[in-house]
PQR file with spaces between the fields and no chain letter, atoms N, CA, C, O and H, PARSE charges and radii, in Angstrom:
ATOM       1  N    MET     1      -5.734  -98.993 -113.983 -0.4000 1.5000
ATOM       2  CA   MET     1      -6.201  -97.919 -114.880 -0.0000 2.0000
ATOM       3  C    MET     1      -7.943  -98.351 -114.446  0.5500 1.7000
ATOM       4  O    MET     1      -8.370  -99.489 -114.248 -0.5500 1.4000
ATOM       5  N    ILE     2      -8.548  -97.336 -114.400 -0.4000 1.5000
ATOM       6  CA   ILE     2      -9.986  -97.448 -114.002 -0.0000 2.0000
ATOM       7  C    ILE     2     -10.837  -97.255 -115.228  0.5500 1.7000
ATOM       8  O    ILE     2     -10.548  -96.586 -116.220 -0.5500 1.4000
ATOM       9  H    ILE     2      -8.201  -96.412 -114.561  0.4000 1.0000
ATOM      10  N    LYS     3     -11.719  -97.814 -115.046 -0.4000 1.5000
ATOM      11  CA   LYS     3     -12.841  -98.379 -116.408 -0.0000 2.0000
ATOM      12  C    LYS     3     -14.159  -98.077 -115.879  0.5500 1.7000
ATOM      13  O    LYS     3     -14.421  -98.141 -114.678 -0.5500 1.4000
ATOM      14  H    LYS     3     -11.953  -98.358 -114.240  0.4000 1.0000
ATOM      15  N    LYS     4     -15.032  -97.730 -116.830 -0.4000 1.5000
ATOM      16  CA   LYS     4     -16.662  -97.789 -116.591 -0.0000 2.0000
ATOM      17  C    LYS     4     -17.292  -98.517 -117.417  0.5500 1.7000
ATOM      18  O    LYS     4     -17.003  -98.536 -118.613 -0.5500 1.4000
ATOM      19  H    LYS     4     -14.820  -97.678 -117.806  0.4000 1.0000
ATOM      20  N    ILE     5     -18.348  -99.295 -116.837 -0.4000 1.5000
ATOM      21  CA   ILE     5     -18.978  -99.999 -117.783 -0.0000 2.0000
ATOM      22  C    ILE     5     -20.562  -99.838 -117.375  0.5500 1.7000
ATOM      23  O    ILE     5     -20.782  -99.375 -116.256 -0.5500 1.4000
ATOM      24  H    ILE     5     -18.583  -99.279 -115.865  0.4000 1.0000
ATOM      25  N    THR     6     -21.326 -100.078 -117.944 -0.4000 1.5000
ATOM      26  CA   THR     6     -22.714 -100.342 -117.595 -0.0000 2.0000
ATOM      27  C    THR     6     -23.165 -101.840 -117.589  0.5500 1.7000
ATOM      28  O    THR     6     -23.180 -102.662 -118.505 -0.5500 1.4000
ATOM      29  H    THR     6     -21.147 -100.454 -118.854  0.4000 1.0000
ATOM      30  N    VAL     7     -23.526 -101.941 -116.282 -0.4000 1.5000
ATOM      31  CA   VAL     7     -24.025 -103.557 -115.850 -0.0000 2.0000
ATOM      32  C    VAL     7     -25.504 -103.702 -115.931  0.5500 1.7000
ATOM      33  O    VAL     7     -26.142 -102.650 -115.879 -0.5500 1.4000
ATOM      34  H    VAL     7     -23.514 -101.273 -115.538  0.4000 1.0000
ATOM      35  N    THR     8     -26.055 -104.639 -116.029 -0.4000 1.5000
ATOM      36  CA   THR     8     -27.614 -104.671 -115.645 -0.0000 2.0000
ATOM      37  C    THR     8     -27.292 -106.064 -114.798  0.5500 1.7000
ATOM      38  O    THR     8     -26.528 -106.996 -115.048 -0.5500 1.4000
ATOM      39  H    THR     8     -25.536 -105.493 -116.071  0.4000 1.0000
ATOM      40  N    CYS     9     -28.315 -105.779 -113.545 -0.4000 1.5000
ATOM      41  CA   CYS     9     -28.293 -107.009 -112.372 -0.0000 2.0000
ATOM      42  C    CYS     9     -29.380 -108.110 -112.968  0.5500 1.7000
ATOM      43  O    CYS     9     -30.526 -107.895 -113.362 -0.5500 1.4000
ATOM      44  H    CYS     9     -28.936 -105.022 -113.342  0.4000 1.0000
ATOM      45  N    GLU    10     -28.574 -109.489 -112.900 -0.4000 1.5000
ATOM      46  CA   GLU    10     -29.613 -110.665 -113.269 -0.0000 2.0000
ATOM      47  C    GLU    10     -30.661 -110.647 -112.967  0.5500 1.7000
ATOM      48  O    GLU    10     -31.567 -110.919 -113.756 -0.5500 1.4000
ATOM      49  H    GLU    10     -27.642 -109.664 -112.580  0.4000 1.0000
ATOM      50  N    ASN    11     -30.908 -110.223 -111.373 -0.4000 1.5000
ATOM      51  CA   ASN    11     -31.983 -110.223 -110.656 -0.0000 2.0000
ATOM      52  C    ASN    11     -33.191 -109.216 -110.521  0.5500 1.7000
ATOM      53  O    ASN    11     -34.379 -109.496 -110.366 -0.5500 1.4000
ATOM      54  H    ASN    11     -30.173 -110.002 -110.733  0.4000 1.0000
ATOM      55  N    CYS    12     -32.603 -107.992 -110.615 -0.4000 1.5000
ATOM      56  CA   CYS    12     -33.722 -107.104 -110.657 -0.0000 2.0000
ATOM      57  C    CYS    12     -34.045 -106.165 -112.016  0.5500 1.7000
ATOM      58  O    CYS    12     -34.932 -105.397 -112.388 -0.5500 1.4000
ATOM      59  H    CYS    12     -31.637 -107.765 -110.741  0.4000 1.0000
ATOM      60  N    LYS    13     -32.846 -106.675 -112.497 -0.4000 1.5000
ATOM      61  CA   LYS    13     -32.649 -105.799 -114.329 -0.0000 2.0000
ATOM      62  C    LYS    13     -32.545 -104.390 -114.204  0.5500 1.7000
ATOM      63  O    LYS    13     -32.924 -103.711 -115.158 -0.5500 1.4000
ATOM      64  H    LYS    13     -32.126 -107.299 -112.195  0.4000 1.0000
ATOM      65  N    GLU    14     -32.003 -103.721 -112.985 -0.4000 1.5000
ATOM      66  CA   GLU    14     -31.693 -102.406 -112.926 -0.0000 2.0000
ATOM      67  C    GLU    14     -30.176 -102.725 -113.663  0.5500 1.7000
ATOM      68  O    GLU    14     -29.429 -103.701 -113.578 -0.5500 1.4000
ATOM      69  H    GLU    14     -31.695 -104.273 -112.210  0.4000 1.0000
ATOM      70  N    SER    15     -30.079 -101.477 -114.402 -0.4000 1.5000
ATOM      71  CA   SER    15     -28.647 -101.059 -114.943 -0.0000 2.0000
ATOM      72  C    SER    15     -27.663  -99.988 -114.034  0.5500 1.7000
ATOM      73  O    SER    15     -28.175  -98.934 -113.657 -0.5500 1.4000
ATOM      74  H    SER    15     -30.685 -100.685 -114.471  0.4000 1.0000
ATOM      75  N    PHE    16     -26.502 -100.234 -113.758 -0.4000 1.5000
ATOM      76  CA   PHE    16     -25.715  -99.524 -112.851 -0.0000 2.0000
ATOM      77  C    PHE    16     -24.481  -99.339 -113.487  0.5500 1.7000
ATOM      78  O    PHE    16     -23.832 -100.244 -114.012 -0.5500 1.4000
ATOM      79  H    PHE    16     -26.087 -101.090 -114.065  0.4000 1.0000
ATOM      80  N    LEU    17     -24.054  -97.749 -113.417 -0.4000 1.5000
ATOM      81  CA   LEU    17     -22.936  -97.751 -114.089 -0.0000 2.0000
ATOM      82  C    LEU    17     -21.759  -98.105 -112.979  0.5500 1.7000
ATOM      83  O    LEU    17     -21.897  -97.514 -111.908 -0.5500 1.4000
ATOM      84  H    LEU    17     -24.581  -97.014 -112.991  0.4000 1.0000
ATOM      85  N    PHE    18     -20.742  -98.895 -113.080 -0.4000 1.5000
ATOM      86  CA   PHE    18     -19.958  -99.600 -112.778 -0.0000 2.0000
ATOM      87  C    PHE    18     -18.540  -99.367 -113.103  0.5500 1.7000
ATOM      88  O    PHE    18     -18.071  -99.777 -114.165 -0.5500 1.4000
ATOM      89  H    PHE    18     -20.630  -99.375 -113.950  0.4000 1.0000
ATOM      90  N    THR    19     -17.723  -98.622 -112.096 -0.4000 1.5000
ATOM      91  CA   THR    19     -16.451  -98.047 -112.199 -0.0000 2.0000
ATOM      92  C    THR    19     -15.740  -98.570 -111.184  0.5500 1.7000
ATOM      93  O    THR    19     -16.105  -98.435 -110.016 -0.5500 1.4000
ATOM      94  H    THR    19     -18.104  -98.289 -111.233  0.4000 1.0000
ATOM      95  N    ALA    20     -14.314  -99.422 -111.639 -0.4000 1.5000
ATOM      96  CA   ALA    20     -13.451  -99.879 -110.583 -0.0000 2.0000
ATOM      97  C    ALA    20     -12.217 -100.066 -111.398  0.5500 1.7000
ATOM      98  O    ALA    20     -12.242  -99.744 -112.586 -0.5500 1.4000
ATOM      99  H    ALA    20     -14.017  -99.532 -112.588  0.4000 1.0000
ATOM     100  N    GLU    21     -11.372 -100.454 -110.974 -0.4000 1.5000
ATOM     101  CA   GLU    21      -9.983 -101.209 -111.561 -0.0000 2.0000
ATOM     102  C    GLU    21     -10.133 -101.978 -112.650  0.5500 1.7000
ATOM     103  O    GLU    21     -11.016 -102.836 -112.639 -0.5500 1.4000
ATOM     104  H    GLU    21     -11.351 -100.716 -110.010  0.4000 1.0000
ATOM     105  N    SER    22      -9.240 -101.798 -113.865 -0.4000 1.5000
ATOM     106  CA   SER    22      -9.955 -102.659 -115.268 -0.0000 2.0000
ATOM     107  C    SER    22      -9.600 -103.919 -114.766  0.5500 1.7000
ATOM     108  O    SER    22     -10.007 -104.689 -115.636 -0.5500 1.4000
ATOM     109  H    SER    22      -8.523 -101.101 -113.874  0.4000 1.0000
ATOM     110  N    SER    23      -8.981 -104.713 -113.703 -0.4000 1.5000
ATOM     111  CA   SER    23      -8.861 -105.933 -113.661 -0.0000 2.0000
ATOM     112  C    SER    23     -10.266 -106.544 -113.053  0.5500 1.7000
ATOM     113  O    SER    23     -10.579 -107.724 -113.211 -0.5500 1.4000
ATOM     114  H    SER    23      -8.650 -104.087 -112.997  0.4000 1.0000
ATOM     115  N    VAL    24     -11.052 -105.608 -112.354 -0.4000 1.5000
ATOM     116  CA   VAL    24     -12.048 -105.815 -111.683 -0.0000 2.0000
ATOM     117  C    VAL    24     -13.019 -106.208 -112.861  0.5500 1.7000
ATOM     118  O    VAL    24     -13.484 -107.317 -113.125 -0.5500 1.4000
ATOM     119  H    VAL    24     -10.797 -104.650 -112.226  0.4000 1.0000
ATOM     120  N    VAL    25     -13.211 -104.938 -113.530 -0.4000 1.5000
ATOM     121  CA   VAL    25     -14.176 -104.882 -114.597 -0.0000 2.0000
ATOM     122  C    VAL    25     -13.987 -105.910 -115.462  0.5500 1.7000
ATOM     123  O    VAL    25     -15.019 -106.336 -115.980 -0.5500 1.4000
ATOM     124  H    VAL    25     -12.833 -104.037 -113.316  0.4000 1.0000
ATOM     125  N    ASP    26     -12.778 -106.528 -115.826 -0.4000 1.5000
ATOM     126  CA   ASP    26     -12.699 -107.430 -116.878 -0.0000 2.0000
ATOM     127  C    ASP    26     -13.009 -108.815 -116.350  0.5500 1.7000
ATOM     128  O    ASP    26     -13.166 -109.747 -117.140 -0.5500 1.4000
ATOM     129  H    ASP    26     -11.939 -106.182 -115.405  0.4000 1.0000
ATOM     130  N    LYS    27     -13.088 -108.954 -115.249 -0.4000 1.5000
ATOM     131  CA   LYS    27     -13.447 -110.178 -114.581 -0.0000 2.0000
ATOM     132  C    LYS    27     -14.980 -110.208 -114.631  0.5500 1.7000
ATOM     133  O    LYS    27     -15.464 -111.286 -114.977 -0.5500 1.4000
ATOM     134  H    LYS    27     -12.961 -108.198 -114.608  0.4000 1.0000
ATOM     135  N    VAL    28     -16.006 -108.997 -114.282 -0.4000 1.5000
ATOM     136  CA   VAL    28     -17.294 -109.102 -114.295 -0.0000 2.0000
ATOM     137  C    VAL    28     -17.484 -109.548 -115.983  0.5500 1.7000
ATOM     138  O    VAL    28     -18.167 -110.530 -116.276 -0.5500 1.4000
ATOM     139  H    VAL    28     -15.613 -108.121 -114.001  0.4000 1.0000
ATOM     140  N    LEU    29     -16.867 -108.793 -116.933 -0.4000 1.5000
ATOM     141  CA   LEU    29     -17.210 -108.680 -118.412 -0.0000 2.0000
ATOM     142  C    LEU    29     -16.890 -110.319 -118.810  0.5500 1.7000
ATOM     143  O    LEU    29     -17.560 -110.922 -119.649 -0.5500 1.4000
ATOM     144  H    LEU    29     -16.313 -107.996 -116.696  0.4000 1.0000
ATOM     145  N    GLU    30     -15.641 -110.985 -117.989 -0.4000 1.5000
ATOM     146  CA   GLU    30     -15.395 -112.417 -118.426 -0.0000 2.0000
ATOM     147  C    GLU    30     -16.591 -113.478 -117.994  0.5500 1.7000
ATOM     148  O    GLU    30     -17.009 -114.462 -118.604 -0.5500 1.4000
ATOM     149  H    GLU    30     -15.097 -110.496 -117.309  0.4000 1.0000
ATOM     150  N    GLU    31     -16.968 -112.947 -116.786 -0.4000 1.5000
ATOM     151  CA   GLU    31     -17.808 -113.858 -116.176 -0.0000 2.0000
ATOM     152  C    GLU    31     -19.426 -113.851 -116.850  0.5500 1.7000
ATOM     153  O    GLU    31     -20.316 -114.684 -116.680 -0.5500 1.4000
ATOM     154  H    GLU    31     -16.629 -112.147 -116.291  0.4000 1.0000
ATOM     155  N    GLY    32     -19.440 -112.591 -117.667 -0.4000 1.5000
ATOM     156  CA   GLY    32     -20.938 -112.227 -118.279 -0.0000 2.0000
ATOM     157  C    GLY    32     -22.231 -112.124 -117.501  0.5500 1.7000
ATOM     158  O    GLY    32     -23.314 -111.914 -118.047 -0.5500 1.4000
ATOM     159  H    GLY    32     -18.717 -111.914 -117.805  0.4000 1.0000
ATOM     160  N    HIS    33     -22.006 -112.338 -115.745 -0.4000 1.5000
ATOM     161  CA   HIS    33     -23.004 -111.632 -115.245 -0.0000 2.0000
ATOM     162  C    HIS    33     -22.717 -110.900 -114.087  0.5500 1.7000
ATOM     163  O    HIS    33     -21.549 -110.939 -113.700 -0.5500 1.4000
ATOM     164  H    HIS    33     -21.126 -112.508 -115.301  0.4000 1.0000
ATOM     165  N    TYR    34     -23.536 -110.234 -113.443 -0.4000 1.5000
ATOM     166  CA   TYR    34     -23.481 -109.330 -112.531 -0.0000 2.0000
ATOM     167  C    TYR    34     -24.872 -109.301 -111.658  0.5500 1.7000
ATOM     168  O    TYR    34     -25.956 -109.158 -112.224 -0.5500 1.4000
ATOM     169  H    TYR    34     -24.485 -110.202 -113.757  0.4000 1.0000
ATOM     170  N    ILE    35     -24.763 -109.445 -110.279 -0.4000 1.5000
ATOM     171  CA   ILE    35     -25.771 -108.835 -109.393 -0.0000 2.0000
ATOM     172  C    ILE    35     -25.294 -108.086 -108.628  0.5500 1.7000
ATOM     173  O    ILE    35     -24.176 -108.223 -108.131 -0.5500 1.4000
ATOM     174  H    ILE    35     -23.883 -109.562 -109.819  0.4000 1.0000
ATOM     175  N    CYS    36     -26.262 -106.945 -108.360 -0.4000 1.5000
ATOM     176  CA   CYS    36     -26.238 -105.904 -107.993 -0.0000 2.0000
ATOM     177  C    CYS    36     -26.151 -105.805 -105.949  0.5500 1.7000
ATOM     178  O    CYS    36     -26.770 -106.633 -105.280 -0.5500 1.4000
ATOM     179  H    CYS    36     -27.170 -106.834 -108.764  0.4000 1.0000
ATOM     180  N    PHE    37     -25.549 -105.011 -105.475 -0.4000 1.5000
ATOM     181  CA   PHE    37     -25.244 -105.098 -104.085 -0.0000 2.0000
ATOM     182  C    PHE    37     -26.612 -105.241 -103.420  0.5500 1.7000
ATOM     183  O    PHE    37     -26.544 -106.032 -102.479 -0.5500 1.4000
ATOM     184  H    PHE    37     -25.046 -104.339 -106.018  0.4000 1.0000
ATOM     185  N    THR    38     -27.877 -104.712 -103.610 -0.4000 1.5000
ATOM     186  CA   THR    38     -28.933 -104.915 -103.411 -0.0000 2.0000
ATOM     187  C    THR    38     -29.584 -106.307 -103.184  0.5500 1.7000
ATOM     188  O    THR    38     -30.195 -106.681 -102.183 -0.5500 1.4000
ATOM     189  H    THR    38     -27.933 -104.069 -104.374  0.4000 1.0000
ATOM     190  N    CYS    39     -29.333 -106.964 -104.276 -0.4000 1.5000
ATOM     191  CA   CYS    39     -29.504 -108.412 -104.538 -0.0000 2.0000
ATOM     192  C    CYS    39     -28.750 -109.026 -103.788  0.5500 1.7000
ATOM     193  O    CYS    39     -29.197 -109.518 -102.752 -0.5500 1.4000
ATOM     194  H    CYS    39     -28.836 -106.660 -105.089  0.4000 1.0000
ATOM     195  N    GLU    40     -27.502 -109.137 -104.116 -0.4000 1.5000
ATOM     196  CA   GLU    40     -26.473 -109.611 -103.002 -0.0000 2.0000
ATOM     197  C    GLU    40     -26.790 -109.798 -101.433  0.5500 1.7000
ATOM     198  O    GLU    40     -26.801 -110.857 -100.805 -0.5500 1.4000
ATOM     199  H    GLU    40     -27.139 -108.737 -104.958  0.4000 1.0000
ATOM     200  N    ASP    41     -27.037 -108.530 -100.977 -0.4000 1.5000
ATOM     201  CA   ASP    41     -27.519 -108.545  -99.654 -0.0000 2.0000
ATOM     202  C    ASP    41     -28.682 -109.332  -99.353  0.5500 1.7000
ATOM     203  O    ASP    41     -28.819 -109.910  -98.275 -0.5500 1.4000
ATOM     204  H    ASP    41     -27.028 -107.670 -101.487  0.4000 1.0000
ATOM     205  N    GLU    42     -29.624 -109.371 -100.397 -0.4000 1.5000
ATOM     206  CA   GLU    42     -31.072 -109.910  -99.790 -0.0000 2.0000
ATOM     207  C    GLU    42     -30.561 -111.504 -100.052  0.5500 1.7000
ATOM     208  O    GLU    42     -31.015 -112.357  -99.290 -0.5500 1.4000
ATOM     209  H    GLU    42     -29.514 -108.902 -101.273  0.4000 1.0000
ATOM     210  N    LYS    43     -29.796 -111.840 -100.921 -0.4000 1.5000
ATOM     211  CA   LYS    43     -29.467 -113.434 -101.101 -0.0000 2.0000
ATOM     212  C    LYS    43     -28.962 -113.524  -99.925  0.5500 1.7000
ATOM     213  O    LYS    43     -29.608 -114.210  -99.134 -0.5500 1.4000
ATOM     214  H    LYS    43     -29.427 -111.147 -101.541  0.4000 1.0000
ATOM     215  N    SER    44     -27.798 -112.944  -99.472 -0.4000 1.5000
ATOM     216  CA   SER    44     -27.171 -113.194  -98.155 -0.0000 2.0000
ATOM     217  C    SER    44     -27.757 -113.300  -96.994  0.5500 1.7000
ATOM     218  O    SER    44     -27.323 -114.084  -96.149 -0.5500 1.4000
ATOM     219  H    SER    44     -27.273 -112.387 -100.115  0.4000 1.0000
ATOM     220  N    GLU    45     -28.987 -112.412  -96.745 -0.4000 1.5000
ATOM     221  CA   GLU    45     -29.767 -112.512  -95.665 -0.0000 2.0000
ATOM     222  C    GLU    45     -30.367 -113.780  -95.544  0.5500 1.7000
ATOM     223  O    GLU    45     -30.221 -114.462  -94.529 -0.5500 1.4000
ATOM     224  H    GLU    45     -29.339 -111.775  -97.431  0.4000 1.0000
ATOM     225  N    ASP    46     -31.184 -114.221  -96.736 -0.4000 1.5000
ATOM     226  CA   ASP    46     -31.599 -115.460  -97.211 -0.0000 2.0000
ATOM     227  C    ASP    46     -31.025 -117.016  -96.560  0.5500 1.7000
ATOM     228  O    ASP    46     -31.698 -117.927  -96.078 -0.5500 1.4000
ATOM     229  H    ASP    46     -31.302 -113.668  -97.560  0.4000 1.0000
ATOM     230  N    THR    47     -29.787 -116.937  -96.718 -0.4000 1.5000
ATOM     231  CA   THR    47     -28.742 -117.952  -96.422 -0.0000 2.0000
ATOM     232  C    THR    47     -28.432 -118.074  -95.157  0.5500 1.7000
ATOM     233  O    THR    47     -28.199 -119.165  -94.638 -0.5500 1.4000
ATOM     234  H    THR    47     -29.240 -116.197  -97.109  0.4000 1.0000
ATOM     235  N    LYS    48     -28.390 -116.638  -94.363 -0.4000 1.5000
ATOM     236  CA   LYS    48     -28.109 -116.732  -92.740 -0.0000 2.0000
ATOM     237  C    LYS    48     -28.851 -117.673  -91.900  0.5500 1.7000
ATOM     238  O    LYS    48     -30.052 -117.536  -91.669 -0.5500 1.4000
ATOM     239  H    LYS    48     -28.580 -115.751  -94.784  0.4000 1.0000
ATOM     240  N    ASN    49     -28.091 -118.685  -91.415 -0.4000 1.5000
ATOM     241  CA   ASN    49     -28.580 -119.649  -90.555 -0.0000 2.0000
ATOM     242  C    ASN    49     -28.655 -119.025  -88.949  0.5500 1.7000
ATOM     243  O    ASN    49     -27.705 -119.601  -88.419 -0.5500 1.4000
ATOM     244  H    ASN    49     -27.115 -118.796  -91.603  0.4000 1.0000
ATOM     245  N    ASP    50     -29.183 -118.290  -88.069 -0.4000 1.5000
ATOM     246  CA   ASP    50     -29.068 -117.984  -86.858 -0.0000 2.0000
ATOM     247  C    ASP    50     -29.326 -118.782  -85.807  0.5500 1.7000
ATOM     248  O    ASP    50     -29.172 -118.361  -84.660 -0.5500 1.4000
ATOM     249  H    ASP    50     -29.954 -117.821  -88.500  0.4000 1.0000
């Protein structure tokens, strides 16, 4: 089943409509925090060691 929730990114405080399989949504809600893809990308670029 697909669920829709509104989540707020912890880093940039932007709100996003999150649509996903209910198990994924439940996992996000259980953990109680969400980082958007933009912030995730920035974070992963910071940790890359070339």
